[in-house]
Rosetta silent file (secondary structure, phi, psi, omega in degrees, C-alpha in Angstrom):
SEQUENCE: MKKRLFSLAIPALFTAFVIISCSKEKPLTSDSNEVTTTKDGSKFVLDTLNSNVEWKGYKVFKSDNTSHFGTIKFESGDVTVKDGKLESGKFVADMSSLTSEDLKDKKDDLAKLNGHLKSADFFEVEKFPTASYEITKVSPSSEGDYNTVLDGNLTVKGITKPVQFKANVAVNGVEVSIATEPKDIMREEFGVKFQSPAANGVIKNEVTLQIKVKALEKK
SCORE:     score description
SCORE:     0.000 S_00000001
   1 L     0.000  -40.331  179.781    0.000    0.000    0.000 S_00000001
   2 H   -62.607  -40.562  179.099    2.840    2.364    0.835 S_00000001
   3 H   -63.929  -36.562 -178.976    4.401    1.731   -2.539 S_00000001
   4 H   -64.235  -48.660  179.154    1.086    2.442   -4.189 S_00000001
   5 H   -62.811  -36.115 -178.751    0.641    5.777   -2.462 S_00000001
   6 H   -62.810  -43.669 -178.380    4.241    6.606   -3.203 S_00000001
   7 H   -70.199  -31.182  179.566    3.840    6.119   -6.926 S_00000001
   8 H   -77.008  -20.566 -172.577    0.639    8.123   -6.951 S_00000001
   9 L   -78.946   -3.443 -173.862    2.165   10.962   -4.996 S_00000001
  10 H   -51.606  -41.263 -176.664    4.439   12.111   -7.762 S_00000001
  11 H   -57.057  -19.248 -179.654    2.397   15.132   -8.818 S_00000001
  12 H   -51.655  -22.744 -179.698    3.227   16.670   -5.509 S_00000001
  13 H   -54.034  -32.934 -174.873    6.258   17.715   -7.360 S_00000001
  14 H   -50.754  -31.117 -175.163    4.160   20.304   -8.961 S_00000001
  15 H   -45.315  -30.189 -179.621    4.364   22.293   -5.772 S_00000001
  16 H   -47.448  -11.250  174.817    7.496   23.624   -6.956 S_00000001
  17 L     6.284   28.110  167.900    4.797   25.733   -8.420 S_00000001
  18 L   114.195  108.425  173.605    7.808   27.839   -9.408 S_00000001
  19 L  -168.472  128.511  178.404   11.256   28.519   -7.874 S_00000001
  20 L  -129.602  -10.808 -176.323   14.731   29.080   -9.172 S_00000001
  21 L   -90.972  158.583 -178.315   16.259   31.210   -6.467 S_00000001
  22 L   -78.983  165.240 -174.493   18.210   29.960   -3.464 S_00000001
  23 L   -65.859  -17.430 -179.221   16.790   29.945    0.033 S_00000001
  24 L   -82.589  -13.949 -179.194   18.869   32.958    1.018 S_00000001
  25 L   -71.438  143.219 -178.651   17.164   35.185   -1.530 S_00000001
  26 L   -98.813  142.700  177.115   14.547   37.547   -0.138 S_00000001
  27 L   -61.562  147.177  174.249   11.119   37.996   -1.707 S_00000001
  28 L   -77.771  140.543  179.745   10.541   41.232   -3.542 S_00000001
  29 L  -127.545  169.330 -179.706    8.032   43.483   -1.793 S_00000001
  30 L   -67.133  -13.663  178.376    6.204   46.661   -2.632 S_00000001
  31 L   -94.995   -2.295 -176.611    8.679   48.499   -0.404 S_00000001
  32 L   -84.438  144.125  177.574   11.728   47.189   -2.268 S_00000001
  33 L   -68.737  -14.699 -178.217   13.695   49.366   -4.651 S_00000001
  34 L   -78.080  -16.443 -177.583   13.814   46.382   -7.000 S_00000001
  35 L   -78.518  126.475 -179.362   10.103   46.596   -7.764 S_00000001
  36 L  -112.214   -2.887  179.471    9.388   48.461  -10.994 S_00000001
  37 L   -89.180  162.614  175.368    5.643   47.842  -11.294 S_00000001
  38 L  -135.004  173.740  177.820    2.853   50.045   -9.981 S_00000001
  39 L   -96.750    2.850  179.871   -0.861   49.647   -9.406 S_00000001
  40 L   -73.032  148.277  176.731   -1.684   52.505  -11.789 S_00000001
  41 L   121.551 -169.854 -178.690   -3.575   51.701  -14.980 S_00000001
  42 E   -86.949  139.487 -178.930   -6.593   49.701  -16.119 S_00000001
  43 E   -92.478  137.169  175.103   -7.673   46.657  -14.113 S_00000001
  44 E  -123.963  131.649 -175.898   -8.318   43.291  -15.747 S_00000001
  45 E   -98.194  137.716 -178.272   -9.992   40.490  -13.760 S_00000001
  46 E   -60.348  132.162  171.510   -8.881   36.876  -14.106 S_00000001
  47 L   -86.790   94.336 -171.616  -11.157   34.630  -16.148 S_00000001
  48 H   -66.959  -21.745  179.085  -10.944   31.657  -13.783 S_00000001
  49 H   -75.755  -21.090 -176.696  -12.695   29.297  -16.212 S_00000001
  50 H  -121.933   27.677  178.901   -9.972   29.826  -18.809 S_00000001
  51 L  -136.836  144.302  176.216   -6.900   30.105  -16.569 S_00000001
  52 E  -168.211  177.069  171.481   -4.897   27.461  -14.714 S_00000001
  53 E  -112.361  129.262  175.069   -1.527   26.044  -13.728 S_00000001
  54 E  -103.569  134.000 -178.458   -0.344   22.950  -15.564 S_00000001
  55 E  -128.567  155.585  174.263    2.129   20.693  -13.747 S_00000001
  56 E  -143.438  126.826  179.484    4.177   17.613  -14.511 S_00000001
  57 E  -117.211  158.643 -172.281    6.064   15.522  -11.943 S_00000001
  58 E  -129.941  158.456  172.842    8.557   12.706  -12.446 S_00000001
  59 L   -87.581 -142.455 -175.017    9.850    9.510  -10.870 S_00000001
  60 L   -59.669  -44.288 -178.511   13.543    8.554  -10.846 S_00000001
  61 L  -108.293  140.247 -178.822   14.130    9.505  -14.463 S_00000001
  62 L   -85.839  102.057  178.288   12.750   12.639  -16.059 S_00000001
  63 L  -158.819  164.330  179.467   10.785   11.517  -19.098 S_00000001
  64 H   -64.929  -24.753 -178.947    7.231   11.430  -20.399 S_00000001
  65 H   -79.968  -11.864 -179.394    7.099    7.718  -19.612 S_00000001
  66 H  -123.463   37.812 -175.026    7.791    8.283  -15.911 S_00000001
  67 E  -128.939  160.222  166.920    5.559   11.267  -15.267 S_00000001
  68 E  -122.555  151.432  179.828    2.158   12.328  -13.978 S_00000001
  69 E  -143.812  155.846 -178.297    0.540   15.565  -15.063 S_00000001
  70 E  -170.726 -160.723 -175.585   -2.440   17.684  -14.093 S_00000001
  71 E  -138.528  163.055  170.514   -3.864   21.108  -13.341 S_00000001
  72 E  -135.445  133.311 -179.596   -4.689   23.571  -10.582 S_00000001
  73 E   -87.501  157.927  174.816   -7.452   26.143  -10.951 S_00000001
  74 E   -94.202  141.739  176.749   -7.261   29.774   -9.927 S_00000001
  75 E   -85.539  -39.177 -178.231   -9.584   31.153   -7.273 S_00000001
  76 E  -164.937  175.094  177.082   -9.099   34.799   -8.191 S_00000001
  77 E   162.321  166.152  176.663   -6.657   37.283   -9.651 S_00000001
  78 E  -159.056  160.028  173.788   -6.166   40.491  -11.582 S_00000001
  79 E  -131.870  158.346  176.703   -3.635   42.334  -13.721 S_00000001
  80 E  -115.537  134.210  178.271   -2.968   46.011  -14.349 S_00000001
  81 E  -118.186  130.847 -179.718   -2.304   47.406  -17.826 S_00000001
  82 E  -130.179  126.792 -179.052   -0.700   50.802  -18.363 S_00000001
  83 L    54.412   38.752  176.844   -0.166   52.426  -21.765 S_00000001
  84 L    77.532    9.901 -177.924   -1.111   49.166  -23.463 S_00000001
  85 E  -128.336  147.663  176.497    1.447   47.094  -21.567 S_00000001
  86 E   -60.826  132.060 -176.851    1.246   44.659  -18.655 S_00000001
  87 E  -113.325  -41.557 -178.797    2.211   46.498  -15.476 S_00000001
  88 E  -164.316  176.315  178.469    1.512   44.147  -12.554 S_00000001
  89 E   176.849  160.715  175.493   -0.662   41.264  -11.409 S_00000001
  90 E  -148.387  135.385 -178.339   -1.474   38.682   -8.776 S_00000001
  91 E  -126.199  131.750 -178.632   -3.010   35.215   -9.151 S_00000001
  92 E  -113.279  119.943 -177.445   -4.431   33.095   -6.317 S_00000001
  93 E   -92.943  140.116  176.898   -4.630   29.337   -6.871 S_00000001
  94 E   -89.136  102.547 -174.433   -7.268   27.114   -5.268 S_00000001
  95 H   -67.969  -19.937  178.112   -5.206   24.218   -3.917 S_00000001
  96 H   -71.231  -14.082 -179.455   -8.310   22.086   -3.359 S_00000001
  97 H   -89.031   -2.329  179.026   -8.679   21.956   -7.158 S_00000001
  98 L   -54.017  126.897 -179.847   -5.348   20.140   -7.600 S_00000001
  99 E  -153.678  156.780  176.050   -5.918   17.086   -9.769 S_00000001
 100 E   -92.682  135.375  176.518   -4.186   14.621  -12.059 S_00000001
 101 L   -89.325  -32.862 -176.870   -5.241   14.542  -15.703 S_00000001
 102 L   -71.628  -16.045  178.791   -3.487   11.295  -16.636 S_00000001
 103 L  -105.414   10.044 -173.562   -5.530    9.394  -14.018 S_00000001
 104 L   -62.274  -21.671  178.588   -8.890   10.969  -14.849 S_00000001
 105 L   -95.911    4.132  177.564  -10.177    7.698  -16.309 S_00000001
 106 L  -120.361   82.392 -168.914   -9.074    5.711  -13.253 S_00000001
 107 H   -57.918  -41.830 -178.878  -11.442    7.018  -10.598 S_00000001
 108 H   -65.672  -46.963  179.465  -10.161    4.980   -7.665 S_00000001
 109 H   -64.154  -39.671 -179.710   -6.508    5.840   -8.330 S_00000001
 110 H   -62.941  -44.497 -179.611   -7.396    9.476   -8.940 S_00000001
 111 H   -63.131  -41.735  179.057   -9.276    9.766   -5.649 S_00000001
 112 H   -64.867  -45.404 -179.511   -6.394    8.197   -3.708 S_00000001
 113 H   -62.779  -52.341 -178.283   -3.807   10.412   -5.355 S_00000001
 114 H   -60.536  -40.953  178.857   -5.726   13.661   -4.968 S_00000001
 115 H   -64.355  -40.243 -179.775   -6.561   12.879   -1.347 S_00000001
 116 H   -67.745  -42.049 -179.853   -2.945   12.078   -0.523 S_00000001
 117 H   -63.388  -30.335 -178.110   -1.619   15.222   -2.196 S_00000001
 118 L   -88.778   -2.981 -178.731   -4.013   17.368   -0.186 S_00000001
 119 L   -83.200 -179.239  179.669   -3.081   15.682    3.093 S_00000001
 120 L   -65.796  -15.962  176.557   -0.422   16.655    5.634 S_00000001
 121 L   -63.780  -29.303 -174.530    2.046   14.508    3.683 S_00000001
 122 L  -130.340  -92.679 -169.545    2.171   17.171    0.999 S_00000001
 123 L   -90.120  -10.615  178.677    0.151   20.397    0.609 S_00000001
 124 L    46.680   58.571 -172.796   -1.892   20.460    3.806 S_00000001
 125 L   -60.323  -33.942  178.862   -4.788   22.023    1.937 S_00000001
 126 L   -63.293  -36.064 -179.570   -6.922   22.500    5.056 S_00000001
 127 L   -85.873  -34.431 -178.783   -4.162   24.621    6.582 S_00000001
 128 L  -127.089   78.218 -173.959   -2.966   26.229    3.338 S_00000001
 129 L   -71.457  -15.548 -179.073   -6.007   26.414    1.017 S_00000001
 130 E  -133.640  160.176  169.709   -4.393   28.780   -1.481 S_00000001
 131 E  -131.940  161.747 -176.827   -1.083   29.502   -3.186 S_00000001
 132 E  -149.173  158.058  172.475   -0.237   32.686   -5.083 S_00000001
 133 E  -134.079  124.290  179.693    2.068   34.364   -7.557 S_00000001
 134 E  -116.924  122.193  179.786    2.475   38.167   -7.562 S_00000001
 135 E   -75.214  128.391 -179.415    4.242   39.908  -10.442 S_00000001
 136 E  -116.193  -13.155 -179.991    6.690   42.546   -9.213 S_00000001
 137 E  -155.437  135.644  178.982    8.578   43.370  -12.418 S_00000001
 138 E  -124.187  121.272 -177.790    7.757   43.155  -16.124 S_00000001
 139 E  -126.754  134.105  176.474   10.577   43.373  -18.677 S_00000001
 140 E   -69.256  151.303  179.557   10.371   43.117  -22.476 S_00000001
 141 L  -138.850  137.841  179.106   12.489   40.415  -24.083 S_00000001
 142 L  -113.867    9.008 -178.680   13.646   39.943  -27.665 S_00000001
 143 L  -101.556  138.548  176.139   15.433   36.645  -27.066 S_00000001
 144 L    71.218 -155.626 -174.908   13.977   33.248  -27.852 S_00000001
 145 L   -95.065    3.453 -176.039   10.276   32.514  -28.308 S_00000001
 146 L  -117.467  136.970 -172.702    8.989   34.594  -25.384 S_00000001
 147 L   -93.628   -2.483 -173.727    8.384   38.361  -25.497 S_00000001
 148 E  -146.119  148.236  171.076    8.403   39.096  -21.753 S_00000001
 149 E  -115.347  125.758  179.386   10.274   38.266  -18.541 S_00000001
 150 E  -107.363  125.910  170.078    8.185   38.223  -15.360 S_00000001
 151 E  -105.748  144.663  179.867    9.742   38.579  -11.909 S_00000001
 152 E  -172.388 -175.444  179.952    7.555   37.922   -8.904 S_00000001
 153 E  -113.465  126.647  175.609    6.881   36.227   -5.584 S_00000001
 154 E  -104.506  132.636  177.662    5.521   32.706   -5.329 S_00000001
 155 E  -122.514  121.840  177.318    3.858   31.615   -2.077 S_00000001
 156 E  -137.870  131.091 -179.251    3.128   27.948   -1.350 S_00000001
 157 L    52.870   38.202  177.388    2.413   26.479    2.119 S_00000001
 158 L    76.842    3.513  179.422    3.188   29.864    3.660 S_00000001
 159 E  -104.160  125.639 -178.290    6.668   29.973    2.093 S_00000001
 160 E  -114.346  131.107  178.949    7.391   32.912   -0.222 S_00000001
 161 E  -141.181  151.083  176.813   10.287   33.030   -2.684 S_00000001
 162 E   -73.503  139.744 -178.286   11.192   35.152   -5.718 S_00000001
 163 E  -139.972  142.133  178.442   10.564   33.443   -9.073 S_00000001
 164 E  -120.223  136.104  176.435   11.208   34.468  -12.666 S_00000001
 165 E  -124.868  143.109  162.385    9.328   33.257  -15.742 S_00000001
 166 E   -84.857  143.756 -176.201    9.752   33.797  -19.436 S_00000001
 167 E  -152.529  157.039  167.136    6.303   34.397  -20.908 S_00000001
 168 E   -99.867  121.255 -178.448    4.290   35.380  -23.913 S_00000001
 169 E  -119.214  131.968  177.898    2.106   38.349  -22.977 S_00000001
 170 E  -131.892  129.331  175.861   -0.591   39.821  -25.214 S_00000001
 171 E  -114.074  109.270 -176.526   -2.773   42.861  -24.482 S_00000001
 172 E  -124.228   89.105  177.922   -5.659   42.991  -26.957 S_00000001
 173 L    62.796 -105.485 -175.576   -8.239   45.628  -26.125 S_00000001
 174 L   -96.292   11.403 -176.258  -10.407   44.180  -23.369 S_00000001
 175 E  -136.682  141.285  174.847   -8.353   41.004  -22.883 S_00000001
 176 E  -123.561  132.419  176.238   -4.915   40.103  -21.518 S_00000001
 177 E  -124.280  140.386  179.566   -3.343   36.676  -22.005 S_00000001
 178 E  -134.364  128.009  175.480   -0.208   35.326  -20.324 S_00000001
 179 E  -133.373  113.454 -177.556    1.433   31.965  -21.027 S_00000001
 180 E   -82.281  158.614  174.164    4.685   31.177  -19.246 S_00000001
 181 L   -70.038  137.777  174.021    7.419   28.925  -20.551 S_00000001
 182 L   -55.472  131.337 -171.893    7.318   25.418  -19.016 S_00000001
 183 E  -137.886  138.711  176.504    9.842   25.606  -16.216 S_00000001
 184 E   -82.666  132.371  179.340   11.469   23.168  -13.805 S_00000001
 185 E  -127.311  154.521  179.358   11.090   24.074  -10.125 S_00000001
 186 E   -97.028  107.902 -174.376   12.411   22.454   -6.952 S_00000001
 187 H   -62.366  -34.753 -174.473    9.419   21.350   -4.851 S_00000001
 188 H   -66.747  -20.537  177.869   11.376   20.812   -1.632 S_00000001
 189 H   -66.750  -17.316  176.924   12.154   24.539   -1.422 S_00000001
 190 H  -105.450   14.484  177.520    8.464   25.001   -0.560 S_00000001
 191 L    74.385   21.158  178.687    8.423   22.229    2.014 S_00000001
 192 L   -94.271   97.438 -176.391    6.652   19.729   -0.226 S_00000001
 193 L  -137.430  135.051  173.435    8.205   16.465    0.885 S_00000001
 194 L   -64.055  145.875 -176.020    6.854   12.952    1.214 S_00000001
 195 L   -64.842  -23.925  178.223    7.023   11.823    4.844 S_00000001
 196 L   -90.870  119.906  178.413    9.313    8.931    3.918 S_00000001
 197 H   -56.384  -36.215 -179.924   12.914   10.085    3.185 S_00000001
 198 H   -63.326  -35.643 -179.727   13.344    7.109    0.869 S_00000001
 199 H   -66.069  -38.905  179.644   10.372    8.265   -1.223 S_00000001
 200 H   -65.707  -22.371  178.110   11.905   11.689   -1.752 S_00000001
 201 H   -78.334  -19.283 -178.740   14.960    9.966   -3.182 S_00000001
 202 H   -97.942  -35.365  176.964   12.867    8.243   -5.859 S_00000001
 203 L   -82.081  128.417 -179.289   10.515   11.098   -6.747 S_00000001
 204 L   -63.350  142.370  176.980   12.369   13.791   -8.676 S_00000001
 205 L   -71.014  -30.807 -178.844   12.727   17.128   -6.926 S_00000001
 206 E   -72.023  142.179  174.628   12.137   18.924  -10.229 S_00000001
 207 E  -135.028  134.647  178.915    8.612   19.807  -11.281 S_00000001
 208 E   -94.337  124.828 -177.205    7.685   21.331  -14.617 S_00000001
 209 E  -124.212  146.827  174.068    5.157   24.168  -14.306 S_00000001
 210 E  -143.237  127.398  179.515    3.343   26.367  -16.778 S_00000001
 211 E  -101.434  128.951  177.589    0.962   29.206  -15.887 S_00000001
 212 E  -124.332  120.807 -173.783   -1.771   30.116  -18.351 S_00000001
 213 E  -129.767  138.284  170.261   -3.840   33.214  -17.626 S_00000001
 214 E  -127.548  129.650 -179.616   -6.649   35.058  -19.351 S_00000001
 215 E  -129.706  143.971 -177.643   -7.963   38.313  -17.856 S_00000001
 216 E  -115.234  144.450 -176.292  -10.831   40.534  -18.951 S_00000001
 217 E   -59.602  133.518 -178.772  -11.122   44.292  -18.517 S_00000001
 218 L   -73.626  127.122 -179.255  -12.989   45.260  -15.373 S_00000001
 219 L   -85.004    0.000    0.000  -16.228   47.080  -16.169 S_00000001
């Protein structure tokens, strides 16, 4: 039974829900000189039905054949647009919506996995019902396939760390869309660890995350 739960628990990796900085780095705050965004501009409200976080976690080897993948829905969020450009934003994820997509046709396995991930072994959803990402800096980029670099603070299980994403950002009249580059994050930096030390040695620390957001102009 323990082995079964262990193999199902892989998506917990997703928690890495974004992190590339070391533990000594301090989160950016609105009082920091490093913050270049403001709250001025037009407000756009998150379309929660068309926005989510996609995650993929791995076993010993990182490959599509040794992975689980799924989604997390957003509870709320908004972005600010100034002079036709993204200025700032914050997205709040509903951790109770965490689910595996690859097990959706296996109801018993899906229920066991989702329940375990939401337990004290991993995300402690009753204690930490939400996670969030707040954009603190928006920079244009002409390198690669992404037109924007987003700096911000990710908070998971009460732990906040600075995180940077490459993203494609589009501002089209009454709609803003943001799609980040799939990125590997270290889940253990947010305290997402299986209770068995041996299990953490088999489940990869890396988690691939992608944030997809659609926001509509506030009327």
